[in-house]
Phi, psi and omega in degrees: 000134180273174186299315183297319179295318181297310182296321180297318180294318180294320179295315182294330182278352178074032181285131176230171177297113185276358181283356178129332183284323178074026179286132180304121188295325183298325179293316180297323184281348179281065186205179180231074184282159173276324181227149171242122179254131175260114186278103176244021184293325181043066190286340181286131177299154174080336182279147187232351194305304189295317180295322180289319178293323179298323179284313186284331187239030186302313182296317181293321177297317181295318178298317181295318180293324178296317178294316180296317179300316179293318182297322181271357179070029181280158178292323181188171178237142183232127170274116180256115187214148181294139181300330183292344176275064191306311183293323177293319178300313181295321179297318179291323178295320177295319183290333182261354187302322182262014180242098189296340180273354184247152178207171179237131177243123179269149187236160176282166184267071182234161176248137359258085183300334181277356174299132185306316184289323175297317182299316180300319180291317182297323184271316188249348182072022181250144181257121177290136180301157176303129180070008183261184180242159178306333180301333177296341176255019179071030188226140168243132180248128177234152179277156180303309181295324178300319179296320176298321178293328176293320178300317178295323180298323179292340177266005179085014182255117181284171179282114178233358182221164175223146175269134179210152177260130174251121185209185182091226184274062174233156185292319183231086176302140183197165171247122184243156163258111191244138174301139177300141177095354175288142183283153178300318181298322179296319182293320178296319178296323178293339177269013178097357179090164180285149180265000179239149185288335183230074186280156168229160187231133171262121178271104185114205180276166182292340180270305187256355179289161181254152179281128180259107177277334180254102184282000173276355179299142181271156174281154182234184180296338183260005180283121182250337182196156174231113182253114183268125180226161169295142183303333182267006178299140182305326180290321178294319180294324179295322180286336180276348184296135181280144179301319181299322178293319180297317181290326177296319177293324182298326181299330181259330191259334183292118181261006177055046179286342179075009178300323181299320179286320183294335178255000181296121183300324180285323175297322180291341173275001179097005181281152182276058176248118183232088181305326181295323179289324178294324176293324177294321177300316181289326184281319188235358181071021181256118178275310175081314185246019180087183186296341182295338177298311179292319180295339178301339178302329181291345179273352183283131177268000178060037179289339177084004182294331178300327178295322180283336178282335186286126180287345179257002178072025179280167188232074179304327181299328179289324174297318180299319178298318179296317180296321178302316180293321182286320182285327174086163183297331179297319179294324180296318181291332182281347182285125185299131180270092181265141177257116178300148180274340181201156175279167177301135185293343179260011187303314183298328183277343185253008177291145189259111182293142179299317179303322178292321179297315180301318180295317181293329180280351182073032185246014184301328182294341185252347186298327182274359180294136188284315183048062184291159173297123186220137174302138182296122185273353184284153175266120184262111181247346181202142176229144174249103184273113179293138179280351176231097179241028190201167168287139181124206183264154178297153176284160173258131182295141176248000179244156180233157178308135181097344179293140173268127183235152178257162175302126179089000181285142178292124181239349178200150182214151178289154175303148182303129178084355182267156177286124181175185180213137183294159180242134181241153181295130178263006183207135173282131181170212183240137177289119181275318183203158178219130173222196185286351182240330189221151163247121183256126180240131176255144186297145173197136179304131184199150179302149184284340183260118182286144176299138181300329182294340181265009172090006181281160175265159178296150180253147178285000000 
């Protein structure tokens, strides 16, 4: 298969980055990289999807990476996975043994090992430029689940499901493959229900995931985990904290110890990101080093490690997010993309071990939960398909109330030329409603192969 065919299939299937970012995969693949890295680091505690898929689907992943490597003309493909995921590592090594262009690289158990820029350095020893992408180092990084979705795309099957881990205060922690558009509350009930009377849910990992106050919200292509906690859990309260309150506390509590900067993963790669200076800027209006201090916010990956480094519990990453919004994308583009010549000489000593992170987050009681791969036990009678499940602009609906749709049928697509990824029906049935955010489909027995006249792709 040539490059154009591969990219066309991935674009038509609506594949996006399943690791949480949701970047349209076809755009990322429209390049000529030297290396393709498959990110199986799964750096967020409690989540299990990538390690479990790497073990269960090793042969299929290896075949897909081999095809992708050849299609893009890359020198080779590397599965990057933590050494502690022993069974997954062995499965990938067996699957790649007879494929000379593929290899497996094991990683340490540190946070945030799954950050793209950290991963590129750990695997290839190359430093991504400030504000740049791995492609600047001749590298494309894809997620384990994204690669599986690419394999399905080559078979004509669009993305209609997502793999996610349900854990924390639930009766039966598990990893499910769930149809897109199923509500969070339904998934929790399918896991036996919450074990606490007043639960709250983190959508994603405990560090970078967002707090879901509305449990009727549907899962999307980028949903990787649902962590159920008591509403009063310190992690939930930290995520609920208002930026204004945090900055008010910072004026009195920030002692400018620089721990946030000394443990910042991007600073340790040599980037000019200094969270302590940004906190001083917010507290006292003192820049000190010129405008580059404020522009340094654009280098922040919002991993949240600065919050765990801070002895006062402050959240510099939230300030960085606010500054990005205020300064705007034009300011980001104007920031010079400098490539550091070397990483911080203390980088190896300042990496943050996952066991320490779990303890600081107050999640030790959940770290040992198995959450095995399990067929989804819930009955799916209705799905709310979000028109924006990706970075870019929302899709435009192609279905109307009353339309009969098949599983996998195209129901929404991005405007021509815009950044986005199409949405396909995750349930055979009838379109109940369409608005500016959702297409709602209710179940109804219907053939699995959509009529070509209705815009569907062929099914495997």
